[in-house]
Phi, psi and omega in degrees: 000130182279178182284147183228141173235153179258134170255111183265106176283136175237254172259053184216054192275067179208164182248334177277142176054045179244103182296326180295319176296317178297319176297318180296316178298324181284338190268340190210167182277331176230155184232126177254108180281139182221137170241132176252110184282120175295158185286345178212137171219162174296146184291339174289321179287323186303316182288318173305311185301321179301312176296319184291320179294323179294320178298316179298316179298320176300313177302319181291319181294328174295344182245007173106003178237185176205153182270129171259139181245130172231152185241139177123213183283134182301316186299315178296316182297316181293319181293320176296317179295324181291323176295322182296327182256356179064031184272157179242001178214142173240134182243134182209170172260149181284142171248119186268058173233162180301321178291317180298315179291323175296316179298320176303315180297311182299314181296319180299314177300316182291318181289322179297323179291339180264004179079032182234138183261137178260124181248118184252133179244164173268185176142339180282340184226150178287320177232122183301149181301336178263012184268351179234146174208160180285174180304335182269004178086010184261161173291154179285142173240356179236136189288318188300315172295327174301312182300317179300317178294320181299313179296324181279349181292339182082115186281153180299168179298161185303160184290146176272148177281162180293139175297146180290327180228137173235097183294117180268175176297162181297322181242142178275127183291152177303143186231142171284164177296152173294150176302148181238166181297139175273143178306130178087347179287144178295154180261108186288344183291351174280346186238332182223171167243097182300145180118165183297319181294320178295324181290322179294323177293316182298316178303313181298317176299319180295313182296318183287321193253334192228345186297318185295327181258014186308308186299326181283327189251349192294340180262007184254100189295338179287340183261156174270065188261355179252173185286333188052027178272357189301319178294322179295322177292319182299327177264003179068027178285344176214146180269150175299328175303317182290323179297316180292321179299318182291324177295316181294328181279356184293335182086359178281149177298156183299328179298329181281325182269342185297323179302324178285321178299324181299327179290325177297320181291326178297321178295326180279332174299318178302315178295322176300316181290318178296321179302313184276342179226068187299338179297341183291357171298328185231342184231153186288149177293320179274113193299332183294343182281353176297329183273003182305128182277071175297158181248148175264104189229080180298323182290320177294317180296320176297319180295323179295307185300326185268357176073045177223049178275349185086005174248108190303318183293318177296315181294323174301313182296317181289332174284325173300318179299318186292323185277324189246343189076014182214154177217141178303142188298318178301318178291326176300319178300314183292317182294319182289322174297322178299316181296315187276329187249319172287317182262351181051038175269135183307143176298333179298322180295319179291320181296320177295319180296320178292320179300327182281328189254334184288137173281341181251032185297131174231116187307313184292312184292326182295309183285328181296313188287320174303315177290327179298312181296315180290345179090007187249011183244200179286138177051034191290157171297146178305143183302332184273002176277103182237110183303134172267111186300327178293313180295320179297322178292318177300319182286314190253348175225058192300329180259009173070023181293317178296315178298315182294330179294317187254351176233072190297332180300333177282333177286329185272337186253147177285325173254203182286350181052233177267010177290135185288156168290156179304136181285343175207141177290133185299317181296315178297317178296322181296311181298321179294316180294317179298323175297319182293319177295315179302325185294328183271346181270356177077000000 
């Protein structure tokens, strides 16, 4: 019997540009791929995951291997799987979140006790969260200097292609069922093709059709002006290295592509902040906001979640989220501002809702962006910046195409028809929010 290595897939559901896969192939004669399904995921993620894992299994079988699925604690599953295959090494990619790093430590300890080595690779980020620091040696809290350092860090070498063959074990291990769609969850296949192949197609479409005008169109939700790569990135179906390589190969001048690359850096800045301030998963980075007089407003939260606030742009975004598991970024900002500033509902409540519903949920980006909107995080929007949903709609959806798509009762009626009146007056909400912020600032 030849040597065997385990490839433990985490948030890296791809075969191209996968350093953990390359390490497993270099370490052993056969590779046993394994996915361990956590006992709980957001319902938005669960359906995407089911499709993505099936696509991954198909790709593996075309190359001589197959994906085994186990459910439960990763440490227990990996130790048992290693015993089944007589392997001495497990290869995986790092997840730079508090939960991901904690899981890595638990797994490493359990495997070491069983005589198995855990080999961890990078790949989910271009620059690791611990790879940059200010001149004083501190983590960054402002994006612009972080972005300058990020650009100067030098990006990794170009992406590696998927291996033509991945020799699997002689026999396929027993497998648990793949995760399945949860009742009521949106079906992402109406809007994306989950999996590595779908990610590559989406990237090519974006580079060919939308990259050049990205900075001009990215805030207009009625247009297909963004990359829509976020779910593929969240599940690691495509590496940021491949995205940057495609952007650089576009032939467009740096001035045209830099706004999009800046968004990749913003994603990595979120990971940087969370790594250095893990408490921000649940508490604000700015300590004074612990005393923020948030409101308990179940009716307001329900109206927000169901897209019936009476503010068309907010409601359009929340309905898009309910149907697709995704929301345009500009509308996310407006919807999040409405919850935290118009309704004074805690940002943590909104972050939990997004974590449960988004197909592109990323723990670091989610809490970072909610804190940014609420004014309590790194490089946050000023506390007195309170989006006016009506003005935002006029500016970014001037002909109402996006609103009509997701709030059809407004498209079909000459007046508001059955559409609700605003649940709160914007001016009153703004004054109440400013008073609340003033109270914590002394």
